[in-house]
OpenMM code with the backbone's topology and positions (N, CA, C; nanometers):
from openmm import Vec3, app, unit

residues = "MET SER ILE CYS SER ILE ASP ALA GLU TYR ARG ALA GLU GLU ARG TYR CYS LYS LEU SER LEU ALA TYR SER SER ASP GLU GLU TYR GLN LYS ILE ASN ASP ALA VAL GLU GLU MET THR ALA LEU CYS ASP LEU THR PRO HIS MET TYR THR SER ASN ILE ALA ASN GLY ARG ASN VAL LEU VAL ILE GLU TYR HIS ASP ASP ASN ASP ARG GLU ALA GLY LYS VAL PHE ASP ARG ILE MET LYS LYS LEU ASN ILE THR SER CYS ASP".split()
positions = [
    Vec3(8.3747, 10.4066, 12.1715),
    Vec3(8.3880, 10.4115, 12.0837),
    Vec3(8.4263, 10.5260, 12.0277),
    Vec3(8.5151, 10.4874, 11.8895),
    Vec3(8.5937, 10.5543, 11.8641),
    Vec3(8.5282, 10.6633, 11.7738),
    Vec3(8.5930, 10.7782, 11.7674),
    Vec3(8.5421, 10.8923, 11.6454),
    Vec3(8.6153, 10.8641, 11.5305),
    Vec3(8.5517, 10.8343, 11.3814),
    Vec3(8.6082, 10.8406, 11.2925),
    Vec3(8.6440, 10.9608, 11.2370),
    Vec3(8.7830, 10.9506, 11.2073),
    Vec3(8.8100, 11.1243, 11.1677),
    Vec3(8.9260, 11.0189, 11.0561),
    Vec3(8.8562, 11.0036, 10.9321),
    Vec3(8.8780, 10.9583, 10.7769),
    Vec3(8.8678, 11.1621, 10.6950),
    Vec3(8.9810, 11.1852, 10.6590),
    Vec3(9.0087, 11.2677, 10.5711),
    Vec3(9.0089, 11.2328, 10.4449),
    Vec3(8.9544, 11.3050, 10.3107),
    Vec3(8.9925, 11.2435, 10.1990),
    Vec3(9.0480, 11.3585, 10.1108),
    Vec3(9.0927, 11.3657, 9.9696),
    Vec3(9.1345, 11.4511, 9.9055),
    Vec3(9.1851, 11.3493, 9.7534),
    Vec3(9.0703, 11.4885, 9.7264),
    Vec3(9.1089, 11.3782, 9.5493),
    Vec3(9.1768, 11.4883, 9.4486),
    Vec3(9.2490, 11.4354, 9.3746),
    Vec3(9.3041, 11.5106, 9.2680),
    Vec3(9.2839, 11.3981, 9.1294),
    Vec3(9.2757, 11.4969, 9.0273),
    Vec3(9.2507, 11.4434, 8.8929),
    Vec3(9.3131, 11.5511, 8.7601),
    Vec3(9.3913, 11.5116, 8.6612),
    Vec3(9.4227, 11.5348, 8.5105),
    Vec3(9.3520, 11.4284, 8.4556),
    Vec3(9.3640, 11.4887, 8.2930),
    Vec3(9.3546, 11.3892, 8.2037),
    Vec3(9.4080, 11.2834, 8.2195),
    Vec3(9.2858, 11.1451, 8.2398),
    Vec3(9.3693, 11.0112, 8.2608),
    Vec3(9.4362, 10.9733, 8.3467),
    Vec3(9.4027, 11.0873, 8.4795),
    Vec3(9.4534, 11.0154, 8.5710),
    Vec3(9.3729, 11.0862, 8.6986),
    Vec3(9.3917, 10.9838, 8.8378),
    Vec3(9.2893, 11.0654, 8.9191),
    Vec3(9.3567, 10.9704, 9.0378),
    Vec3(9.3482, 11.0428, 9.1375),
    Vec3(9.3900, 11.0208, 9.2957),
    Vec3(9.3099, 11.0571, 9.4383),
    Vec3(9.3031, 10.9634, 9.4772),
    Vec3(9.2121, 10.9226, 9.6396),
    Vec3(9.3295, 10.9127, 9.6998),
    Vec3(9.3432, 11.0391, 9.8233),
    Vec3(9.4297, 11.0208, 9.9604),
    Vec3(9.3355, 10.9925, 10.0536),
    Vec3(9.3275, 10.8930, 10.1257),
    Vec3(9.2518, 10.8906, 10.2653),
    Vec3(9.3683, 10.8532, 10.3519),
    Vec3(9.3324, 11.0058, 10.4778),
    Vec3(9.4208, 10.9954, 10.5897),
    Vec3(9.3957, 10.9614, 10.7116),
    Vec3(9.4337, 10.9123, 10.7492),
    Vec3(9.3811, 10.7724, 10.8863),
    Vec3(9.4078, 10.7921, 11.0233),
    Vec3(9.3719, 10.7441, 11.1349),
    Vec3(9.5180, 10.7676, 11.2360),
    Vec3(9.4947, 10.6459, 11.4006),
    Vec3(9.4028, 10.5465, 11.3044),
    Vec3(9.4033, 10.3878, 11.3916),
    Vec3(9.3780, 10.3087, 11.3380),
    Vec3(9.4119, 10.2197, 11.3982),
    Vec3(9.4456, 10.0899, 11.3057),
    Vec3(9.2646, 10.0226, 11.2308),
    Vec3(9.1680, 10.0637, 11.3724),
    Vec3(9.0518, 10.0601, 11.3023),
    Vec3(8.9850, 10.0960, 11.1346),
    Vec3(9.0522, 10.2292, 11.1946),
    Vec3(9.0270, 10.2812, 11.0366),
    Vec3(9.0829, 10.2556, 10.9455),
    Vec3(9.2349, 10.2312, 10.9556),
    Vec3(9.3018, 10.1604, 10.8433),
    Vec3(9.1929, 10.0338, 10.8073),
    Vec3(9.1523, 9.9582, 10.8728),
    Vec3(9.0608, 9.8523, 10.8661),
    Vec3(8.9535, 9.8680, 10.7753),
    Vec3(8.8878, 9.9808, 10.8014),
    Vec3(8.7476, 9.9899, 10.7512),
    Vec3(8.8105, 10.0648, 10.6211),
    Vec3(8.8867, 10.1348, 10.5475),
    Vec3(8.9529, 10.1569, 10.4483),
    Vec3(8.9654, 10.0962, 10.3534),
    Vec3(9.0466, 9.9667, 10.4277),
    Vec3(9.1672, 9.8927, 10.3600),
    Vec3(9.0277, 9.7879, 10.2815),
    Vec3(8.9333, 9.7766, 10.3759),
    Vec3(8.8127, 9.6811, 10.3329),
    Vec3(8.6984, 9.7691, 10.2215),
    Vec3(8.6717, 9.8568, 10.2475),
    Vec3(8.6278, 9.9090, 10.1839),
    Vec3(8.6673, 9.9957, 9.9926),
    Vec3(8.8329, 9.9705, 10.0316),
    Vec3(8.8931, 10.0196, 9.8667),
    Vec3(8.8910, 9.8322, 9.8379),
    Vec3(8.9138, 9.7262, 9.9214),
    Vec3(8.8941, 9.6057, 9.8425),
    Vec3(8.7907, 9.5620, 9.7795),
    Vec3(8.7195, 9.6259, 9.8482),
    Vec3(8.5555, 9.5759, 9.7790),
    Vec3(8.5010, 9.6552, 9.6544),
    Vec3(8.5613, 9.7614, 9.6423),
    Vec3(8.5116, 9.8995, 9.5626),
    Vec3(8.6204, 9.8808, 9.4408),
    Vec3(8.7289, 9.8566, 9.4417),
    Vec3(8.8180, 9.8241, 9.3444),
    Vec3(8.7982, 9.7179, 9.2745),
    Vec3(8.7380, 9.6022, 9.3382),
    Vec3(8.6935, 9.5085, 9.2299),
    Vec3(8.5943, 9.4821, 9.1822),
    Vec3(8.5485, 9.6222, 9.1308),
    Vec3(8.4228, 9.6515, 9.0329),
    Vec3(8.4362, 9.7114, 8.9299),
    Vec3(8.6098, 9.7517, 8.9369),
    Vec3(8.6725, 9.8376, 8.8127),
    Vec3(8.7814, 9.7510, 8.7376),
    Vec3(8.7273, 9.7407, 8.6357),
    Vec3(8.8136, 9.6588, 8.5352),
    Vec3(8.9815, 9.6887, 8.5310),
    Vec3(9.0068, 9.8114, 8.6106),
    Vec3(9.1388, 9.9179, 8.5459),
    Vec3(9.2424, 9.8283, 8.7578),
    Vec3(9.3338, 9.8621, 8.7211),
    Vec3(9.4209, 9.7867, 8.8714),
    Vec3(9.4591, 9.9241, 8.9188),
    Vec3(9.4261, 9.9620, 9.0366),
    Vec3(9.4393, 10.0643, 9.0854),
    Vec3(9.6632, 10.0657, 9.1349),
    Vec3(9.7071, 10.1860, 9.1347),
    Vec3(9.8706, 10.1703, 9.1993),
    Vec3(9.7786, 10.2567, 9.3726),
    Vec3(9.8502, 10.1332, 9.4380),
    Vec3(9.7881, 10.2336, 9.5994),
    Vec3(9.9422, 10.2137, 9.6518),
    Vec3(9.9446, 10.2778, 9.7774),
    Vec3(10.0521, 10.2908, 9.8463),
    Vec3(10.0243, 10.3567, 9.9826),
    Vec3(10.0819, 10.3357, 10.0953),
    Vec3(10.0568, 10.4046, 10.2326),
    Vec3(10.2069, 10.4777, 10.2875),
    Vec3(10.1717, 10.5713, 10.3466),
    Vec3(10.2673, 10.6566, 10.4038),
    Vec3(10.2320, 10.7302, 10.4912),
    Vec3(10.3871, 10.7519, 10.5890),
    Vec3(10.3294, 10.8407, 10.7133),
    Vec3(10.3363, 10.9657, 10.6817),
    Vec3(10.2342, 10.9996, 10.7724),
    Vec3(10.2388, 11.1975, 10.7882),
    Vec3(10.2399, 11.2422, 10.8557),
    Vec3(10.2049, 11.3999, 10.8872),
    Vec3(10.1887, 11.4189, 11.0419),
    Vec3(10.1222, 11.3614, 11.1433),
    Vec3(10.1349, 11.4067, 11.2670),
    Vec3(10.0677, 11.3712, 11.3867),
    Vec3(10.0486, 11.2049, 11.4162),
    Vec3(10.1175, 11.1505, 11.4185),
    Vec3(10.0929, 10.9730, 11.3993),
    Vec3(9.9892, 10.9346, 11.3034),
    Vec3(9.9637, 11.0248, 11.1797),
    Vec3(9.8735, 10.9736, 11.0725),
    Vec3(9.9238, 10.9058, 11.0138),
    Vec3(9.8286, 10.8261, 10.8897),
    Vec3(9.9116, 10.7729, 10.7931),
    Vec3(9.7937, 10.8043, 10.6671),
    Vec3(9.8515, 10.7973, 10.5358),
    Vec3(9.7617, 10.7579, 10.4497),
    Vec3(9.7866, 10.6912, 10.3129),
    Vec3(9.6262, 10.6196, 10.3243),
    Vec3(9.6262, 10.5559, 10.1780),
    Vec3(9.6229, 10.6614, 10.0470),
    Vec3(9.6686, 10.5786, 9.9298),
    Vec3(9.6542, 10.6594, 9.8009),
    Vec3(9.6556, 10.6034, 9.6919),
    Vec3(9.5530, 10.5855, 9.6302),
    Vec3(9.4591, 10.5055, 9.5814),
    Vec3(9.4974, 10.6128, 9.3993),
    Vec3(9.5681, 10.5480, 9.3330),
    Vec3(9.5990, 10.6517, 9.1788),
    Vec3(9.5729, 10.5069, 9.0829),
    Vec3(9.4325, 10.6090, 8.9533),
    Vec3(9.4346, 10.5436, 8.8485),
    Vec3(9.5024, 10.6014, 8.7171),
    Vec3(9.5826, 10.5486, 8.6304),
    Vec3(9.6602, 10.5902, 8.5403),
    Vec3(9.6020, 10.5572, 8.3708),
    Vec3(9.6030, 10.5746, 8.2926),
    Vec3(9.5194, 10.5909, 8.1592),
    Vec3(9.3551, 10.5468, 8.2037),
    Vec3(9.3090, 10.6462, 8.2514),
    Vec3(9.1522, 10.6234, 8.2575),
    Vec3(9.0596, 10.6817, 8.2218),
    Vec3(9.0415, 10.6366, 8.0973),
    Vec3(9.0521, 10.6721, 7.9347),
    Vec3(8.8785, 10.7057, 7.9800),
    Vec3(8.7923, 10.5973, 8.0180),
    Vec3(8.6645, 10.5727, 8.0495),
    Vec3(8.5765, 10.6770, 8.1857),
    Vec3(8.6778, 10.7005, 8.2575),
    Vec3(8.6537, 10.7961, 8.4216),
    Vec3(8.6162, 10.7043, 8.4957),
    Vec3(8.6387, 10.5376, 8.4806),
    Vec3(8.5747, 10.4885, 8.5743),
    Vec3(8.6164, 10.5010, 8.7335),
    Vec3(8.7077, 10.5441, 8.6967),
    Vec3(8.7884, 10.5327, 8.9347),
    Vec3(8.7107, 10.6621, 8.9903),
    Vec3(8.6390, 10.7722, 8.9166),
    Vec3(8.5714, 10.8669, 8.9924),
    Vec3(8.4289, 10.7795, 9.0108),
    Vec3(8.3616, 10.6759, 8.9743),
    Vec3(8.2393, 10.5823, 9.0045),
    Vec3(8.3084, 10.5077, 9.1634),
    Vec3(8.4589, 10.4479, 9.1166),
    Vec3(8.5135, 10.3795, 9.2575),
    Vec3(8.4990, 10.4584, 9.3307),
    Vec3(8.5792, 10.5776, 9.3401),
    Vec3(8.5698, 10.6566, 9.4272),
    Vec3(8.4410, 10.7147, 9.4919),
    Vec3(8.3684, 10.7661, 9.4142),
    Vec3(8.2523, 10.7481, 9.4719),
    Vec3(8.2180, 10.6429, 9.5796),
    Vec3(8.1984, 10.5522, 9.5101),
    Vec3(8.1497, 10.4018, 9.6045),
    Vec3(8.2518, 10.4412, 9.7212),
    Vec3(8.3880, 10.4264, 9.7586),
    Vec3(8.4754, 10.3818, 9.8677),
    Vec3(8.4310, 10.4960, 9.9585),
    Vec3(8.4079, 10.6400, 9.9140),
    Vec3(8.3619, 10.7477, 9.9706),
    Vec3(8.2204, 10.7151, 10.1193),
    Vec3(8.1505, 10.6585, 10.0115),
    Vec3(7.9631, 10.6148, 10.0308),
    Vec3(8.0161, 10.4973, 10.1531),
    Vec3(8.1079, 10.4384, 10.0951),
    Vec3(8.1248, 10.3262, 10.2244),
    Vec3(8.1359, 10.3894, 10.3407),
    Vec3(8.2532, 10.4546, 10.2854),
    Vec3(8.3056, 10.5181, 10.4706),
    Vec3(8.2182, 10.6307, 10.5429),
    Vec3(8.1346, 10.6608, 10.4691),
    Vec3(8.0704, 10.7721, 10.5218),
    Vec3(8.1257, 10.9374, 10.5549),
    Vec3(8.2149, 10.9184, 10.4287),
    Vec3(8.2340, 11.0337, 10.3983),
    Vec3(8.1959, 11.1549, 10.3068),
    Vec3(8.1605, 11.2372, 10.3566),
    Vec3(8.0666, 11.3490, 10.2829),
    Vec3(8.1126, 11.4544, 10.2032),
    Vec3(8.2416, 11.4768, 10.2350),
    Vec3(8.2709, 11.5768, 10.1637),
    Vec3(8.4396, 11.5716, 10.1313),
    Vec3(8.4848, 11.6296, 10.0291),
    Vec3(8.6499, 11.5892, 9.9809),
    Vec3(8.6937, 11.7338, 9.9657),
    Vec3(8.8648, 11.6784, 10.0027),
    Vec3(8.9473, 11.8333, 9.9975),
    Vec3(9.0001, 11.8255, 9.8274),
] * unit.nanometer
topology = app.Topology()
chain = topology.addChain("A")
for resn in residues:
    res = topology.addResidue(resn, chain)
    for name in ("N", "CA", "C"):
        topology.addAtom(name, app.Element.getBySymbol(name[0]), res)
């Protein structure tokens, strides 16, 4: 059994917010991808998403919402984190 080591980081400004989810295994990536696909479908806004390599063999999936006037993305991010059992976010 592998240990889940998904780290989350949240950033926001007026009408913009971003959730970054760092992972190190294909299993973690699949869990993230499944949660993101399920939860972003609940929001009318379409997020901008991209993946980048970071240090020590880890990668990060970044989810950004622009022009989020009604702050819908916060609810989506909360649901993603709950689905992934992430209890704290930087």
